Legacy VTK file of the C-alpha trace (Angstrom):
# vtk DataFile Version 3.0
C-alpha trace
ASCII
DATASET POLYDATA
POINTS 169 float
-31.288 -17.448 -2.977
-30.066 -17.404 0.608
-29.981 -14.051 2.660
-28.622 -13.149 6.157
-25.680 -15.540 5.865
-24.169 -14.422 9.126
-27.155 -15.660 11.171
-27.981 -18.935 9.003
-26.953 -22.462 10.395
-25.697 -25.554 9.454
-28.584 -26.525 7.359
-28.377 -23.833 4.873
-24.411 -24.160 4.938
-24.892 -27.723 3.923
-27.288 -27.066 1.112
-24.536 -24.976 -0.407
-21.435 -27.042 0.043
-20.038 -28.385 -3.386
-22.153 -26.139 -5.262
-21.099 -23.264 -7.536
-22.086 -20.079 -5.666
-22.252 -16.319 -6.106
-21.424 -14.434 -2.957
-22.232 -10.938 -2.623
-20.467 -8.763 0.055
-20.421 -5.162 1.049
-20.622 -2.578 -1.726
-21.898 -4.826 -4.612
-18.707 -6.874 -4.596
-19.152 -10.241 -5.924
-17.393 -13.579 -5.525
-18.036 -16.786 -7.634
-16.846 -20.145 -7.215
-17.485 -23.695 -5.905
-18.077 -23.598 -1.990
-15.836 -26.094 -0.546
-16.648 -25.447 3.297
-17.842 -23.173 5.499
-16.207 -22.357 9.038
-18.950 -22.875 11.644
-17.474 -20.122 14.135
-16.820 -17.320 11.726
-19.096 -18.512 8.825
-16.152 -17.698 6.738
-16.583 -19.499 3.225
-13.774 -21.091 1.421
-14.422 -20.713 -2.548
-12.566 -22.819 -5.077
-12.268 -21.618 -8.967
-10.886 -23.480 -11.613
-8.919 -21.856 -14.472
-6.922 -23.333 -17.344
-3.790 -22.766 -15.441
-4.785 -24.366 -12.165
-7.197 -23.571 -9.427
-7.441 -20.646 -6.979
-8.673 -20.828 -3.295
-10.470 -17.733 -1.751
-11.629 -17.521 1.807
-14.304 -14.925 2.100
-14.782 -13.859 5.703
-18.389 -14.767 6.899
-19.203 -11.092 8.357
-18.739 -9.786 4.916
-21.243 -12.063 2.963
-24.525 -10.511 2.596
-26.067 -12.803 -0.093
-25.531 -16.301 -1.362
-27.077 -17.659 -4.412
-26.622 -21.322 -5.935
-25.764 -21.217 -9.378
-25.192 -24.926 -10.271
-25.150 -28.329 -8.752
-22.311 -30.425 -9.387
-21.998 -33.259 -11.764
-20.530 -36.510 -10.605
-16.855 -35.618 -12.091
-17.132 -32.245 -10.386
-18.082 -33.448 -6.809
-15.227 -36.017 -6.793
-13.058 -33.429 -7.713
-14.221 -31.164 -5.149
-13.714 -33.731 -2.514
-10.511 -34.906 -3.283
-9.110 -31.217 -3.982
-6.976 -30.940 -0.796
-5.935 -34.591 -0.617
-2.461 -35.563 -1.337
-2.012 -36.446 -4.918
-1.964 -40.255 -5.491
1.292 -42.108 -5.602
2.615 -43.845 -8.553
0.432 -46.799 -8.630
2.431 -49.997 -7.635
2.133 -53.318 -9.138
0.534 -56.068 -6.625
4.193 -57.577 -6.276
5.681 -54.558 -5.212
2.949 -53.767 -2.642
3.274 -57.144 -1.111
6.950 -56.736 -0.669
6.501 -53.361 1.075
3.984 -54.996 2.993
6.063 -57.660 4.140
9.296 -55.345 4.628
7.151 -53.103 6.915
6.016 -56.011 8.723
9.291 -57.579 9.368
10.780 -54.297 10.409
8.018 -53.680 13.028
8.129 -57.317 14.296
12.042 -56.920 14.522
11.495 -53.867 16.791
9.255 -56.136 18.870
5.738 -54.696 17.876
2.650 -57.018 17.489
1.651 -56.776 13.932
-1.396 -58.461 12.265
-2.039 -58.489 8.451
-5.634 -57.653 7.822
-6.343 -57.792 3.947
-4.075 -55.090 2.464
-3.725 -53.334 5.852
-1.278 -53.971 8.795
-2.671 -53.767 12.166
-0.001 -52.895 14.919
-0.743 -53.488 18.618
-4.560 -53.286 17.714
-4.235 -49.580 17.863
-2.884 -48.232 14.499
-3.416 -49.154 10.959
-0.936 -48.937 7.919
-2.597 -48.959 4.693
-1.022 -49.434 1.150
1.737 -48.312 0.232
2.798 -48.553 3.667
4.383 -45.420 4.161
4.571 -43.372 7.383
1.908 -40.859 5.941
-0.181 -44.055 5.340
-0.478 -44.878 9.270
-3.503 -44.118 10.828
-4.380 -43.984 15.015
-6.524 -42.065 17.373
-3.572 -42.257 19.670
-1.049 -39.422 18.554
1.773 -40.646 20.620
1.781 -44.131 19.064
1.156 -42.666 15.580
4.197 -40.467 15.904
6.512 -43.407 17.047
5.335 -45.838 14.755
5.604 -43.283 11.893
9.165 -42.410 12.928
10.050 -46.143 13.164
8.574 -46.771 9.637
10.785 -43.632 8.432
14.036 -45.176 9.953
13.247 -48.504 7.992
16.314 -49.555 5.936
15.535 -49.839 1.978
14.314 -53.132 1.615
16.012 -52.753 -1.866
19.592 -52.165 -0.353
18.972 -54.825 2.261
18.415 -57.675 -0.455
21.592 -56.289 -2.064
23.665 -56.651 1.113
22.204 -60.091 2.021
LINES 1 170
169 0 1 2 3 4 5 6 7 8 9 10 11 12 13 14 15 16 17 18 19 20 21 22 23 24 25 26 27 28 29 30 31 32 33 34 35 36 37 38 39 40 41 42 43 44 45 46 47 48 49 50 51 52 53 54 55 56 57 58 59 60 61 62 63 64 65 66 67 68 69 70 71 72 73 74 75 76 77 78 79 80 81 82 83 84 85 86 87 88 89 90 91 92 93 94 95 96 97 98 99 100 101 102 103 104 105 106 107 108 109 110 111 112 113 114 115 116 117 118 119 120 121 122 123 124 125 126 127 128 129 130 131 132 133 134 135 136 137 138 139 140 141 142 143 144 145 146 147 148 149 150 151 152 153 154 155 156 157 158 159 160 161 162 163 164 165 166 167 168
C-alpha cells in the first residue's frame, strides 16, 4: 500500500507501473485498472481497464490521488499487452518476397532521387542519418533529425506504386 502519492517520486511510480492497482481519490471514490504510466510533472495516472467489448483508458489527476494499492502483478501475456497497447496495430504480415520487392523499390526510388542508400540487413540506411525498417512505409522511417525525417517520409509517400510501374514497363 502506498500513501502520499503527490509527494512520492519515480521509485514508487516504477513499482506501480504495469501493475493492477486501486486508486482512492477524494471522498472514498475508487478507480481500478492497470497503471500504464505516471506523468512526472502532474503525477497524473493513466489507468487501463479491459472489458469484453474493448478497453477503456482513464486519466486520474495526480492531485486527486490519496492512496494507491497494488492488487496484482502482470503475467507475461498481460505485460506484453500493456507494453503494446498504444502501438499501432501490426500490418498484415508480408511474405519475404514481397518485403524484398518493397525494400528494393524504396531503395531504387531514393537512389533515383539522388540519396545515398545502404542496405543493412532488413533495414535501409539513408545518408547515415535515417533508417527505414520493414515494411518500408513512411511511418517506418526513423531519424533524430526531424527535418530529414519529414523530407524522406514525404519522398517515400510520393513513390509510385511498384505494381503499376511493372505493368507500365
